[in-house]
All heavy atoms as TSV, in Angstrom:
chain	resi	resn	atom	element	x	y	z
A	1	MET	N	N	5.842	-15.493	5.048
A	1	MET	CA	C	7.285	-15.343	5.242
A	1	MET	C	C	7.800	-14.262	4.199
A	1	MET	O	O	7.142	-14.073	3.092
A	1	MET	CB	C	7.868	-16.698	4.906
A	1	MET	CG	C	8.457	-16.922	3.573
A	1	MET	SD	S	9.156	-18.441	3.062
A	1	MET	CE	C	8.230	-19.648	3.888
A	2	ARG	N	N	8.716	-13.504	4.598
A	2	ARG	CA	C	9.357	-12.559	3.812
A	2	ARG	C	C	10.783	-13.024	3.232
A	2	ARG	O	O	11.483	-13.736	3.954
A	2	ARG	CB	C	9.505	-11.226	4.490
A	2	ARG	CG	C	8.207	-10.645	4.917
A	2	ARG	CD	C	8.415	-9.430	5.849
A	2	ARG	NE	N	9.326	-8.331	5.251
A	2	ARG	CZ	C	8.929	-7.277	4.685
A	2	ARG	NH1	N	7.710	-7.099	4.510
A	2	ARG	NH2	N	9.769	-6.486	4.254
A	3	VAL	N	N	10.973	-12.762	1.911
A	3	VAL	CA	C	12.235	-13.272	1.387
A	3	VAL	C	C	12.731	-12.061	0.429
A	3	VAL	O	O	12.099	-11.396	-0.296
A	3	VAL	CB	C	11.882	-14.512	0.411
A	3	VAL	CG1	C	13.342	-14.929	-0.214
A	3	VAL	CG2	C	11.215	-15.485	0.982
A	4	ASP	N	N	14.017	-11.732	0.781
A	4	ASP	CA	C	14.804	-10.764	-0.046
A	4	ASP	C	C	15.454	-11.518	-1.136
A	4	ASP	O	O	16.074	-12.331	-1.068
A	4	ASP	CB	C	15.933	-10.213	0.951
A	4	ASP	CG	C	15.395	-9.385	2.108
A	4	ASP	OD1	O	14.275	-8.755	1.926
A	4	ASP	OD2	O	16.202	-9.322	3.089
A	5	CYS	N	N	15.039	-10.853	-2.340
A	5	CYS	CA	C	15.450	-11.567	-3.648
A	5	CYS	C	C	16.337	-10.535	-4.382
A	5	CYS	O	O	15.734	-9.397	-4.675
A	5	CYS	CB	C	14.138	-11.803	-4.539
A	5	CYS	SG	S	12.966	-12.819	-3.588
A	6	GLU	N	N	17.524	-10.926	-4.646
A	6	GLU	CA	C	18.510	-10.153	-5.442
A	6	GLU	C	C	18.263	-10.707	-6.891
A	6	GLU	O	O	18.652	-11.757	-7.143
A	6	GLU	CB	C	19.993	-10.296	-4.965
A	6	GLU	CG	C	20.913	-9.509	-5.926
A	6	GLU	CD	C	22.354	-9.832	-5.805
A	6	GLU	OE1	O	22.720	-10.653	-4.750
A	6	GLU	OE2	O	23.068	-9.484	-6.659
A	7	VAL	N	N	17.622	-9.901	-7.680
A	7	VAL	CA	C	17.573	-10.207	-9.105
A	7	VAL	C	C	18.852	-9.720	-9.783
A	7	VAL	O	O	19.249	-8.514	-9.812
A	7	VAL	CB	C	16.328	-9.471	-9.735
A	7	VAL	CG1	C	16.286	-9.955	-11.379
A	7	VAL	CG2	C	15.114	-9.887	-9.072
A	8	VAL	N	N	19.708	-10.570	-10.138
A	8	VAL	CA	C	21.004	-10.276	-10.584
A	8	VAL	C	C	21.055	-9.321	-11.752
A	8	VAL	O	O	20.312	-9.389	-12.777
A	8	VAL	CB	C	21.797	-11.593	-11.032
A	8	VAL	CG1	C	23.210	-11.268	-11.543
A	8	VAL	CG2	C	21.872	-12.601	-9.958
A	9	GLY	N	N	21.779	-8.124	-11.576
A	9	GLY	CA	C	21.963	-7.090	-12.437
A	9	GLY	C	C	20.657	-6.127	-12.438
A	9	GLY	O	O	20.608	-5.104	-13.284
A	10	GLU	N	N	19.808	-6.314	-11.568
A	10	GLU	CA	C	18.534	-5.454	-11.640
A	10	GLU	C	C	18.179	-4.881	-10.144
A	10	GLU	O	O	17.393	-3.973	-10.149
A	10	GLU	CB	C	17.348	-6.212	-12.092
A	10	GLU	CG	C	17.605	-6.592	-13.636
A	10	GLU	CD	C	16.358	-7.341	-14.263
A	10	GLU	OE1	O	15.298	-6.945	-13.796
A	10	GLU	OE2	O	16.607	-7.999	-15.235
A	11	GLY	N	N	18.752	-5.527	-9.144
A	11	GLY	CA	C	18.417	-4.895	-7.750
A	11	GLY	C	C	17.809	-6.041	-6.889
A	11	GLY	O	O	17.734	-7.069	-7.175
A	12	VAL	N	N	17.338	-5.502	-5.675
A	12	VAL	CA	C	16.822	-6.291	-4.721
A	12	VAL	C	C	15.317	-5.914	-4.460
A	12	VAL	O	O	14.858	-4.840	-4.463
A	12	VAL	CB	C	17.609	-6.067	-3.321
A	12	VAL	CG1	C	16.904	-6.835	-2.251
A	12	VAL	CG2	C	19.058	-6.449	-3.551
A	13	GLU	N	N	14.462	-6.940	-4.311
A	13	GLU	CA	C	12.999	-6.878	-3.992
A	13	GLU	C	C	12.769	-7.787	-2.908
A	13	GLU	O	O	13.115	-8.860	-2.883
A	13	GLU	CB	C	12.242	-7.109	-5.223
A	13	GLU	CG	C	10.858	-6.864	-5.131
A	13	GLU	CD	C	10.144	-6.984	-6.479
A	13	GLU	OE1	O	10.764	-6.868	-7.485
A	13	GLU	OE2	O	8.768	-7.229	-6.381
A	14	THR	N	N	11.923	-7.354	-1.999
A	14	THR	CA	C	11.425	-8.316	-0.994
A	14	THR	C	C	9.940	-8.709	-1.310
A	14	THR	O	O	9.194	-7.851	-1.631
A	14	THR	CB	C	11.493	-7.453	0.468
A	14	THR	OG1	O	12.701	-7.029	0.723
A	14	THR	CG2	C	10.833	-8.393	1.524
A	15	VAL	N	N	9.639	-9.983	-1.264
A	15	VAL	CA	C	8.447	-10.578	-1.478
A	15	VAL	C	C	7.874	-11.208	-0.279
A	15	VAL	O	O	8.609	-11.714	0.569
A	15	VAL	CB	C	8.413	-11.501	-2.559
A	15	VAL	CG1	C	8.786	-10.816	-4.036
A	15	VAL	CG2	C	9.229	-12.722	-2.493
A	16	THR	N	N	6.550	-11.315	-0.086
A	16	THR	CA	C	5.871	-11.875	0.956
A	16	THR	C	C	5.207	-13.174	0.502
A	16	THR	O	O	4.427	-13.045	-0.529
A	16	THR	CB	C	4.928	-10.974	1.713
A	16	THR	OG1	O	5.599	-9.872	2.231
A	16	THR	CG2	C	4.209	-11.746	2.864
A	17	LEU	N	N	5.342	-14.316	0.991
A	17	LEU	CA	C	4.903	-15.529	0.524
A	17	LEU	C	C	4.173	-16.312	1.598
A	17	LEU	O	O	4.445	-16.113	2.777
A	17	LEU	CB	C	5.965	-16.487	-0.018
A	17	LEU	CG	C	6.945	-15.952	-1.147
A	17	LEU	CD1	C	8.100	-16.797	-1.200
A	17	LEU	CD2	C	6.092	-15.774	-2.360
A	18	ASP	N	N	3.298	-17.180	1.147
A	18	ASP	CA	C	2.654	-18.102	2.286
A	18	ASP	C	C	3.601	-19.074	2.755
A	18	ASP	O	O	4.630	-19.333	2.077
A	18	ASP	CB	C	1.555	-18.940	1.574
A	18	ASP	CG	C	0.378	-18.199	1.065
A	18	ASP	OD1	O	0.120	-17.048	1.701
A	18	ASP	OD2	O	-0.348	-18.517	0.085
A	19	ALA	N	N	3.386	-19.482	3.818
A	19	ALA	CA	C	4.297	-20.508	4.593
A	19	ALA	C	C	4.628	-21.675	3.703
A	19	ALA	O	O	5.663	-22.266	3.887
A	19	ALA	CB	C	3.737	-20.895	6.033
A	20	ASP	N	N	3.708	-22.215	2.924
A	20	ASP	CA	C	3.851	-23.331	2.041
A	20	ASP	C	C	4.273	-23.039	0.761
A	20	ASP	O	O	4.334	-24.067	-0.175
A	20	ASP	CB	C	2.656	-24.224	2.096
A	20	ASP	CG	C	1.409	-23.569	1.468
A	20	ASP	OD1	O	1.440	-22.309	1.407
A	20	ASP	OD2	O	0.410	-24.213	1.216
A	21	ALA	N	N	4.883	-21.898	0.420
A	21	ALA	CA	C	5.268	-21.536	-0.868
A	21	ALA	C	C	6.376	-22.345	-1.414
A	21	ALA	O	O	7.371	-22.727	-0.612
A	21	ALA	CB	C	5.513	-19.992	-1.019
A	22	ASP	N	N	6.468	-22.462	-2.619
A	22	ASP	CA	C	7.728	-23.198	-3.286
A	22	ASP	C	C	8.453	-22.044	-4.110
A	22	ASP	O	O	8.028	-20.833	-4.236
A	22	ASP	CB	C	7.398	-24.303	-4.144
A	22	ASP	CG	C	6.599	-24.090	-5.341
A	22	ASP	OD1	O	6.515	-22.945	-5.820
A	22	ASP	OD2	O	5.800	-24.971	-5.663
A	23	TYR	N	N	9.698	-22.315	-4.583
A	23	TYR	CA	C	10.439	-21.370	-5.381
A	23	TYR	C	C	9.794	-20.981	-6.633
A	23	TYR	O	O	10.026	-19.837	-7.086
A	23	TYR	CB	C	11.910	-21.868	-5.564
A	23	TYR	CG	C	12.640	-21.990	-4.256
A	23	TYR	CD1	C	12.912	-23.044	-3.606
A	23	TYR	CD2	C	13.095	-20.783	-3.736
A	23	TYR	CE1	C	13.675	-23.109	-2.499
A	23	TYR	CE2	C	13.803	-20.795	-2.528
A	23	TYR	CZ	C	14.036	-21.931	-1.893
A	23	TYR	OH	O	14.771	-21.949	-0.724
A	24	GLY	N	N	8.849	-21.732	-7.261
A	24	GLY	CA	C	8.145	-21.291	-8.294
A	24	GLY	C	C	7.164	-20.282	-7.986
A	24	GLY	O	O	7.016	-19.406	-8.707
A	25	ASP	N	N	6.569	-20.259	-6.746
A	25	ASP	CA	C	5.611	-19.307	-6.260
A	25	ASP	C	C	6.468	-17.932	-6.100
A	25	ASP	O	O	5.985	-16.861	-6.329
A	25	ASP	CB	C	5.036	-19.648	-4.928
A	25	ASP	CG	C	4.226	-20.804	-5.031
A	25	ASP	OD1	O	3.431	-20.966	-6.118
A	25	ASP	OD2	O	4.048	-21.656	-4.159
A	26	LEU	N	N	7.706	-18.133	-5.557
A	26	LEU	CA	C	8.521	-16.968	-5.370
A	26	LEU	C	C	8.908	-16.243	-6.760
A	26	LEU	O	O	8.842	-15.033	-6.869
A	26	LEU	CB	C	9.925	-17.410	-4.795
A	26	LEU	CG	C	10.855	-16.194	-4.408
A	26	LEU	CD1	C	11.521	-16.566	-3.131
A	26	LEU	CD2	C	11.876	-16.021	-5.538
A	27	LEU	N	N	9.221	-16.991	-7.801
A	27	LEU	CA	C	9.398	-16.422	-9.135
A	27	LEU	C	C	8.170	-15.697	-9.656
A	27	LEU	O	O	8.236	-14.580	-10.139
A	27	LEU	CB	C	9.716	-17.569	-10.079
A	27	LEU	CG	C	11.131	-18.098	-9.906
A	27	LEU	CD1	C	11.434	-19.183	-10.872
A	27	LEU	CD2	C	12.225	-17.067	-10.133
A	28	ALA	N	N	6.909	-16.335	-9.493
A	28	ALA	CA	C	5.723	-15.689	-9.803
A	28	ALA	C	C	5.507	-14.464	-9.201
A	28	ALA	O	O	5.052	-13.474	-9.697
A	28	ALA	CB	C	4.581	-16.727	-9.576
A	29	ALA	N	N	5.886	-14.300	-7.843
A	29	ALA	CA	C	5.666	-13.187	-7.103
A	29	ALA	C	C	6.573	-11.969	-7.568
A	29	ALA	O	O	6.088	-10.877	-7.539
A	29	ALA	CB	C	5.851	-13.431	-5.655
A	30	LEU	N	N	7.616	-12.386	-8.342
A	30	LEU	CA	C	8.606	-11.373	-8.820
A	30	LEU	C	C	8.135	-11.101	-10.294
A	30	LEU	O	O	8.719	-10.225	-10.897
A	30	LEU	CB	C	9.934	-12.028	-8.841
A	30	LEU	CG	C	10.582	-11.954	-7.448
A	30	LEU	CD1	C	11.906	-12.788	-7.549
A	30	LEU	CD2	C	10.862	-10.695	-6.860
A	31	GLY	N	N	7.104	-11.672	-10.840
A	31	GLY	CA	C	6.703	-11.559	-12.304
A	31	GLY	C	C	7.393	-12.386	-13.182
A	31	GLY	O	O	7.404	-12.063	-14.484
A	32	TYR	N	N	8.124	-13.490	-12.807
A	32	TYR	CA	C	8.882	-14.195	-13.717
A	32	TYR	C	C	8.200	-15.696	-13.925
A	32	TYR	O	O	7.645	-16.157	-12.877
A	32	TYR	CB	C	10.281	-14.436	-13.247
A	32	TYR	CG	C	11.040	-13.090	-13.305
A	32	TYR	CD1	C	11.637	-12.669	-12.011
A	32	TYR	CD2	C	11.160	-12.266	-14.286
A	32	TYR	CE1	C	12.291	-11.468	-11.900
A	32	TYR	CE2	C	11.881	-11.081	-14.202
A	32	TYR	CZ	C	12.479	-10.643	-13.038
A	32	TYR	OH	O	13.114	-9.526	-12.903
A	33	SER	N	N	8.258	-16.234	-14.988
A	33	SER	CA	C	7.855	-17.682	-15.202
A	33	SER	C	C	8.983	-18.642	-14.810
A	33	SER	O	O	10.165	-18.133	-14.689
A	33	SER	CB	C	7.407	-17.914	-16.565
A	33	SER	OG	O	8.523	-18.237	-17.464
A	34	ARG	N	N	8.651	-19.824	-14.594
A	34	ARG	CA	C	9.767	-20.847	-14.242
A	34	ARG	C	C	10.651	-21.096	-15.401
A	34	ARG	O	O	11.647	-21.637	-15.071
A	34	ARG	CB	C	8.904	-22.080	-13.723
A	34	ARG	CG	C	8.158	-21.989	-12.575
A	34	ARG	CD	C	7.233	-23.237	-12.461
A	34	ARG	NE	N	6.237	-22.957	-11.461
A	34	ARG	CZ	C	6.128	-23.698	-10.219
A	34	ARG	NH1	N	7.010	-24.785	-10.079
A	34	ARG	NH2	N	5.289	-23.541	-9.272
A	35	HIS	N	N	10.294	-20.689	-16.506
A	35	HIS	CA	C	11.107	-20.727	-17.753
A	35	HIS	C	C	11.960	-19.791	-18.017
A	35	HIS	O	O	12.953	-19.835	-18.795
A	35	HIS	CB	C	10.219	-21.008	-19.088
A	35	HIS	CG	C	9.255	-22.197	-18.868
A	35	HIS	ND1	N	9.607	-23.552	-18.839
A	35	HIS	CD2	C	7.917	-22.215	-18.578
A	35	HIS	CE1	C	8.559	-24.284	-18.591
A	35	HIS	NE2	N	7.532	-23.558	-18.530
A	36	GLU	N	N	11.943	-18.599	-17.362
A	36	GLU	CA	C	12.720	-17.520	-17.643
A	36	GLU	C	C	13.746	-17.086	-16.695
A	36	GLU	O	O	14.635	-16.191	-16.766
A	36	GLU	CB	C	11.931	-16.231	-18.107
A	36	GLU	CG	C	11.157	-15.668	-17.001
A	36	GLU	CD	C	10.360	-14.407	-17.483
A	36	GLU	OE1	O	10.726	-13.622	-18.293
A	36	GLU	OE2	O	9.157	-14.306	-17.010
A	37	ALA	N	N	13.677	-17.822	-15.489
A	37	ALA	CA	C	14.608	-17.444	-14.389
A	37	ALA	C	C	14.820	-18.691	-13.402
A	37	ALA	O	O	14.057	-19.497	-13.489
A	37	ALA	CB	C	13.962	-16.409	-13.545
A	38	THR	N	N	15.831	-18.682	-12.739
A	38	THR	CA	C	16.117	-19.742	-11.794
A	38	THR	C	C	16.480	-19.044	-10.381
A	38	THR	O	O	17.116	-17.916	-10.473
A	38	THR	CB	C	17.245	-20.624	-12.139
A	38	THR	OG1	O	17.162	-21.853	-11.413
A	38	THR	CG2	C	18.641	-19.974	-12.348
A	39	VAL	N	N	16.200	-19.797	-9.350
A	39	VAL	CA	C	16.558	-19.348	-8.008
A	39	VAL	C	C	17.718	-19.917	-7.478
A	39	VAL	O	O	17.958	-21.126	-7.647
A	39	VAL	CB	C	15.316	-19.582	-7.049
A	39	VAL	CG1	C	15.673	-19.111	-5.639
A	39	VAL	CG2	C	14.074	-18.901	-7.635
A	40	LEU	N	N	18.809	-19.118	-6.977
A	40	LEU	CA	C	20.028	-19.635	-6.285
A	40	LEU	C	C	19.830	-19.452	-4.892
A	40	LEU	O	O	19.558	-18.249	-4.335
A	40	LEU	CB	C	21.200	-18.999	-6.825
A	40	LEU	CG	C	21.331	-18.976	-8.413
A	40	LEU	CD1	C	22.441	-18.085	-8.832
A	40	LEU	CD2	C	21.633	-20.326	-8.900
A	41	VAL	N	N	20.199	-20.454	-4.078
A	41	VAL	CA	C	20.418	-20.200	-2.637
A	41	VAL	C	C	21.879	-20.599	-2.436
A	41	VAL	O	O	22.285	-21.662	-2.761
A	41	VAL	CB	C	19.505	-21.354	-1.838
A	41	VAL	CG1	C	19.895	-21.133	-0.439
A	41	VAL	CG2	C	18.118	-20.971	-2.082
A	42	GLY	N	N	22.570	-19.598	-1.948
A	42	GLY	CA	C	23.943	-19.600	-1.962
A	42	GLY	C	C	24.473	-19.504	-3.447
A	42	GLY	O	O	24.095	-18.711	-4.052
A	43	ASP	N	N	25.295	-20.526	-3.876
A	43	ASP	CA	C	25.703	-20.545	-5.261
A	43	ASP	C	C	25.028	-21.703	-5.993
A	43	ASP	O	O	25.432	-21.937	-7.223
A	43	ASP	CB	C	27.203	-20.693	-5.388
A	43	ASP	CG	C	27.880	-19.478	-4.868
A	43	ASP	OD1	O	27.303	-18.354	-5.193
A	43	ASP	OD2	O	28.966	-19.509	-4.366
A	44	SER	N	N	23.989	-22.313	-5.348
A	44	SER	CA	C	23.457	-23.526	-5.936
A	44	SER	C	C	22.031	-23.325	-6.334
A	44	SER	O	O	21.225	-22.710	-5.601
A	44	SER	CB	C	23.417	-24.680	-4.921
A	44	SER	OG	O	24.551	-24.921	-4.466
A	45	PRO	N	N	21.569	-23.724	-7.579
A	45	PRO	CA	C	20.314	-23.667	-7.998
A	45	PRO	C	C	19.229	-24.457	-7.264
A	45	PRO	O	O	19.773	-25.603	-6.807
A	45	PRO	CB	C	20.384	-23.939	-9.481
A	45	PRO	CG	C	21.561	-24.780	-9.683
A	45	PRO	CD	C	22.532	-24.369	-8.591
A	46	VAL	N	N	18.032	-24.015	-7.099
A	46	VAL	CA	C	17.164	-25.124	-6.387
A	46	VAL	C	C	15.905	-25.292	-7.263
A	46	VAL	O	O	15.726	-24.490	-8.153
A	46	VAL	CB	C	16.689	-24.244	-4.945
A	46	VAL	CG1	C	17.851	-24.085	-4.029
A	46	VAL	CG2	C	16.108	-22.894	-5.395
A	47	PRO	N	N	15.380	-26.440	-7.156
A	47	PRO	CA	C	14.206	-26.817	-8.034
A	47	PRO	C	C	13.040	-25.833	-7.551
A	47	PRO	O	O	12.817	-25.460	-6.463
A	47	PRO	CB	C	13.875	-28.195	-7.558
A	47	PRO	CG	C	15.018	-28.620	-6.703
A	47	PRO	CD	C	15.801	-27.508	-6.143
A	48	GLU	N	N	12.418	-25.582	-8.741
A	48	GLU	CA	C	11.156	-24.672	-8.525
A	48	GLU	C	C	10.051	-25.254	-7.689
A	48	GLU	O	O	9.326	-24.506	-6.965
A	48	GLU	CB	C	10.508	-24.319	-9.812
A	48	GLU	CG	C	11.333	-23.433	-10.803
A	48	GLU	CD	C	12.383	-24.335	-11.579
A	48	GLU	OE1	O	12.192	-25.494	-11.608
A	48	GLU	OE2	O	13.160	-23.709	-12.248
A	49	ASP	N	N	9.978	-26.598	-7.558
A	49	ASP	CA	C	8.888	-27.173	-6.779
A	49	ASP	C	C	9.389	-27.467	-5.259
A	49	ASP	O	O	8.624	-28.050	-4.444
A	49	ASP	CB	C	8.509	-28.451	-7.313
A	49	ASP	CG	C	9.531	-29.448	-7.602
A	49	ASP	OD1	O	10.681	-29.320	-7.233
A	49	ASP	OD2	O	9.105	-30.667	-7.900
A	50	ALA	N	N	10.656	-26.924	-4.902
A	50	ALA	CA	C	11.129	-27.254	-3.620
A	50	ALA	C	C	10.407	-26.138	-2.607
A	50	ALA	O	O	10.317	-24.928	-3.063
A	50	ALA	CB	C	12.612	-27.105	-3.528
A	51	PRO	N	N	10.166	-26.453	-1.395
A	51	PRO	CA	C	9.759	-25.352	-0.454
A	51	PRO	C	C	10.726	-24.347	-0.190
A	51	PRO	O	O	11.922	-24.649	-0.155
A	51	PRO	CB	C	9.133	-26.085	0.738
A	51	PRO	CG	C	9.791	-27.560	0.671
A	51	PRO	CD	C	10.281	-27.742	-0.802
A	52	VAL	N	N	10.327	-23.062	-0.065
A	52	VAL	CA	C	11.135	-22.035	0.252
A	52	VAL	C	C	11.592	-22.244	1.519
A	52	VAL	O	O	10.864	-22.282	2.608
A	52	VAL	CB	C	10.513	-20.667	-0.030
A	52	VAL	CG1	C	11.386	-19.456	0.560
A	52	VAL	CG2	C	9.975	-20.382	-1.336
A	53	ALA	N	N	13.023	-22.302	1.684
A	53	ALA	CA	C	13.666	-22.539	2.909
A	53	ALA	C	C	14.714	-21.518	3.303
A	53	ALA	O	O	15.482	-21.710	4.134
A	53	ALA	CB	C	14.272	-23.937	3.026
A	54	ALA	N	N	14.768	-20.379	2.477
A	54	ALA	CA	C	15.750	-19.375	2.766
A	54	ALA	C	C	15.154	-17.959	2.801
A	54	ALA	O	O	13.997	-17.825	2.107
A	54	ALA	CB	C	16.810	-19.356	1.635
A	55	ASP	N	N	15.681	-17.111	3.532
A	55	ASP	CA	C	15.118	-15.792	3.660
A	55	ASP	C	C	15.875	-14.751	2.659
A	55	ASP	O	O	15.447	-13.618	2.579
A	55	ASP	CB	C	15.037	-15.199	5.019
A	55	ASP	CG	C	16.365	-15.215	5.673
A	55	ASP	OD1	O	17.414	-15.503	5.049
A	55	ASP	OD2	O	16.416	-14.796	6.822
A	56	GLU	N	N	16.911	-15.275	2.031
A	56	GLU	CA	C	17.708	-14.477	1.109
A	56	GLU	C	C	18.016	-15.337	-0.052
A	56	GLU	O	O	18.586	-16.464	-0.044
A	56	GLU	CB	C	18.907	-13.763	1.605
A	56	GLU	CG	C	18.649	-12.856	2.679
A	56	GLU	CD	C	20.034	-12.275	3.207
A	56	GLU	OE1	O	21.263	-12.557	2.591
A	56	GLU	OE2	O	19.959	-11.467	4.127
A	57	VAL	N	N	17.742	-14.999	-1.371
A	57	VAL	CA	C	17.948	-15.733	-2.545
A	57	VAL	C	C	18.460	-14.773	-3.641
A	57	VAL	O	O	18.359	-13.532	-3.630
A	57	VAL	CB	C	16.787	-16.484	-3.044
A	57	VAL	CG1	C	16.146	-17.431	-1.919
A	57	VAL	CG2	C	15.716	-15.480	-3.429
A	58	ARG	N	N	19.128	-15.367	-4.638
A	58	ARG	CA	C	19.405	-14.625	-5.790
A	58	ARG	C	C	18.656	-15.224	-7.041
A	58	ARG	O	O	18.468	-16.411	-7.031
A	58	ARG	CB	C	20.943	-14.718	-6.162
A	58	ARG	CG	C	21.696	-13.937	-5.141
A	58	ARG	CD	C	23.206	-13.864	-5.614
A	58	ARG	NE	N	23.819	-15.172	-5.743
A	58	ARG	CZ	C	24.706	-15.546	-6.754
A	58	ARG	NH1	N	25.096	-14.531	-7.503
A	58	ARG	NH2	N	25.333	-16.720	-6.701
A	59	VAL	N	N	18.219	-14.393	-7.896
A	59	VAL	CA	C	17.207	-14.783	-8.906
A	59	VAL	C	C	18.083	-14.416	-10.215
A	59	VAL	O	O	18.584	-13.405	-10.426
A	59	VAL	CB	C	15.995	-14.194	-8.987
A	59	VAL	CG1	C	15.292	-14.506	-10.256
A	59	VAL	CG2	C	15.191	-14.432	-7.816
A	60	LEU	N	N	18.388	-15.486	-11.067
A	60	LEU	CA	C	19.204	-15.286	-12.314
A	60	LEU	C	C	18.199	-15.380	-13.519
A	60	LEU	O	O	17.517	-16.544	-13.634
A	60	LEU	CB	C	20.269	-16.285	-12.435
A	60	LEU	CG	C	21.128	-16.340	-13.612
A	60	LEU	CD1	C	21.972	-15.048	-13.650
A	60	LEU	CD2	C	22.160	-17.495	-13.534
A	61	ARG	N	N	18.097	-14.333	-14.128
A	61	ARG	CA	C	17.303	-14.429	-15.487
A	61	ARG	C	C	17.937	-15.073	-16.497
A	61	ARG	O	O	19.057	-14.933	-16.765
A	61	ARG	CB	C	16.790	-13.023	-15.848
A	61	ARG	CG	C	15.937	-12.345	-14.847
A	61	ARG	CD	C	15.301	-11.107	-15.374
A	61	ARG	NE	N	14.454	-11.275	-16.432
A	61	ARG	CZ	C	14.171	-10.459	-17.277
A	61	ARG	NH1	N	14.421	-9.187	-17.097
A	61	ARG	NH2	N	13.367	-10.749	-18.284
A	62	LEU	N	N	17.176	-16.115	-17.107
A	62	LEU	CA	C	17.796	-16.970	-18.101
A	62	LEU	C	C	17.551	-16.410	-19.554
A	62	LEU	O	O	18.307	-16.641	-20.359
A	62	LEU	CB	C	17.220	-18.400	-18.011
A	62	LEU	CG	C	17.404	-19.113	-16.694
A	62	LEU	CD1	C	16.631	-20.324	-16.630
A	62	LEU	CD2	C	18.827	-19.138	-16.300
A	63	ILE	N	N	16.491	-15.718	-19.710
A	63	ILE	CA	C	16.157	-15.107	-21.000
A	63	ILE	C	C	15.970	-13.562	-20.782
A	63	ILE	O	O	15.203	-13.266	-19.876
A	63	ILE	CB	C	14.886	-15.774	-21.469
A	63	ILE	CG1	C	14.914	-17.245	-21.634
A	63	ILE	CG2	C	14.359	-15.082	-22.768
A	63	ILE	CD1	C	13.728	-17.951	-21.994
A	64	LYS	N	N	16.508	-12.798	-21.620
A	64	LYS	CA	C	16.308	-11.413	-21.449
A	64	LYS	C	C	16.365	-10.896	-22.988
A	64	LYS	O	O	17.273	-11.191	-23.655
A	64	LYS	CB	C	17.482	-10.755	-20.765
A	64	LYS	CG	C	17.225	-9.308	-20.282
A	64	LYS	CD	C	18.282	-8.819	-19.275
A	64	LYS	CE	C	17.906	-7.488	-18.904
A	64	LYS	NZ	N	18.875	-7.090	-17.978
A	65	GLY	N	N	15.177	-10.285	-23.447
A	65	GLY	CA	C	15.114	-9.797	-24.681
A	65	GLY	C	C	14.664	-8.350	-24.726
A	65	GLY	O	O	14.299	-7.671	-23.650
A	66	GLY	N	N	14.539	-7.822	-25.895
A	66	GLY	CA	C	14.112	-6.373	-26.056
A	66	GLY	C	C	13.514	-6.105	-27.298
A	66	GLY	O	O	13.268	-6.722	-28.269
């Protein structure tokens, strides 16, 4: 499955996931850990262990350092 991911403030990236992927797998495909970002479907956060059920999501980074 293909999912368009808008990383808030950074742009849009499309990832390809297995059919049984969860939102934690989606974060990993983007290079983020479950501790540094959360996935929003619409305006609601979704649990990392929930199966991916949307083809468009927003990713909000919780930690950003430099």
